[in-house]
C-alpha positions as CSV (number, residue, x, y, z in Angstrom):
1,M,-16.7,0.7,3.8
2,T,-16.0,2.3,0.5
3,D,-17.5,1.1,-2.7
4,S,-14.4,0.2,-4.7
5,N,-16.3,1.4,-7.9
6,A,-16.6,4.9,-6.3
7,L,-12.8,5.2,-6.1
8,D,-10.7,7.2,-8.4
9,P,-9.5,4.9,-11.2
10,E,-5.9,5.4,-10.2
11,D,-6.7,4.5,-6.6
12,R,-8.7,1.5,-7.7
13,K,-5.7,0.4,-9.7
14,I,-3.3,0.4,-6.7
15,V,-5.9,-1.6,-4.7
16,T,-6.1,-4.1,-7.5
17,L,-2.3,-4.3,-7.8
18,A,-2.0,-4.8,-4.0
19,R,-4.6,-7.5,-4.1
20,S,-2.9,-9.3,-7.0
21,A,0.5,-9.2,-5.2
22,R,-1.1,-10.8,-2.1
23,A,-2.7,-13.6,-4.1
24,R,0.1,-14.2,-6.5
25,N,2.7,-14.6,-3.7
26,G,0.5,-16.3,-1.2
27,V,1.4,-13.8,1.5
28,P,-0.7,-12.2,4.3
29,E,-0.4,-8.7,2.8
30,G,-0.1,-7.0,-0.6
31,A,0.6,-3.3,-1.1
32,A,1.1,-0.8,-3.8
33,V,2.2,2.9,-3.8
34,R,1.9,5.5,-6.5
35,D,4.7,8.1,-6.8
36,E,4.6,11.7,-7.9
37,T,5.0,10.8,-11.5
38,G,2.2,8.1,-11.5
39,R,4.6,5.1,-11.4
40,T,3.4,2.3,-9.2
41,Y,5.4,-0.1,-7.0
42,V,3.9,-3.3,-5.8
43,A,5.0,-5.7,-3.1
44,G,4.0,-8.5,-0.7
45,S,5.0,-9.0,2.8
46,V,8.5,-10.4,3.4
47,A,9.0,-13.1,6.1
48,L,12.6,-14.5,6.1
49,D,14.4,-15.7,9.2
50,S,16.6,-12.6,9.0
51,L,14.2,-10.1,7.5
52,K,10.6,-9.3,8.2
53,L,8.9,-6.4,6.3
54,S,5.3,-5.5,5.8
55,A,4.0,-5.2,2.3
56,L,3.6,-1.5,2.6
57,R,7.1,-0.8,3.9
58,T,8.5,-3.0,1.2
59,A,6.5,-1.1,-1.5
60,V,7.8,2.3,-0.1
61,A,11.3,0.9,0.0
62,M,11.0,-0.1,-3.7
63,A,9.8,3.4,-4.6
64,V,12.7,5.0,-2.8
65,A,15.2,2.6,-4.4
66,S,13.8,3.5,-7.8
67,G,14.2,7.2,-7.3
68,A,10.7,8.3,-6.2
69,K,10.7,11.7,-4.5
70,S,7.2,11.6,-3.1
71,L,4.0,9.5,-3.0
72,E,0.5,10.4,-4.1
73,A,-1.2,7.4,-2.5
74,A,-0.8,4.0,-1.0
75,A,-3.0,0.9,-0.7
76,I,-2.7,-2.2,1.5
77,V,-4.7,-5.4,1.2
78,T,-4.8,-7.3,4.5
79,E,-7.1,-9.1,6.9
80,D,-6.1,-6.5,9.6
81,A,-8.7,-3.8,10.3
82,A,-6.2,-1.0,10.1
83,A,-2.7,0.0,8.8
84,R,0.0,-0.4,11.4
85,T,1.7,2.7,12.8
86,E,5.1,1.7,11.3
87,D,3.5,1.4,7.8
88,L,1.9,4.8,8.1
89,A,5.3,6.3,9.2
90,A,7.0,4.9,6.1
91,V,4.4,6.4,3.8
92,R,4.6,9.7,5.7
93,D,8.4,9.8,5.4
94,L,8.2,9.8,1.6
95,G,4.8,11.2,0.9
96,G,4.1,13.5,3.7
97,P,1.4,13.5,6.4
98,G,-1.5,14.0,4.0
99,T,-0.8,11.0,1.8
100,P,-3.9,8.8,1.7
101,V,-3.6,5.1,2.6
102,L,-6.4,2.9,1.5
103,V,-6.9,-0.2,3.7
104,A,-8.7,-3.0,1.9
105,G,-9.7,-6.5,2.8
106,P,-8.7,-9.6,0.8
107,D,-11.7,-9.2,-1.5
108,G,-10.5,-5.7,-2.5
109,T,-13.2,-3.8,-0.6
110,V,-11.7,-0.6,0.9
111,H,-12.7,-0.5,4.6
112,T,-11.0,2.8,5.4
113,T,-8.8,5.5,4.0
114,V,-6.5,7.2,6.4
115,Q,-3.9,9.9,6.1
116,A,-0.3,8.9,6.7
117,G,0.2,11.7,9.1
């Protein structure tokens, strides 16, 4: 586990934003990504009859739709122990294989940081 206080302030911010999205929307996952300019994009998981998206893929899609060219970091708040392969692929597609993905539990404690690659 990673002490959330030991995180870089910008990384702590995206974990907090992801946690807030999860709680505010009452969804299983919340995510946030930070683009190359420092802008953040926040999303919760989407579960419609015709559309199912993880929070992290939704946040990446929002970044792309807003004109982001790259990602500096991503965070997901979930009860799962790890980020899914499809989520890491979406982060890698925009940010590259070295983009860090912070995986935190519902309490905001970062359990692991993995590279998208």
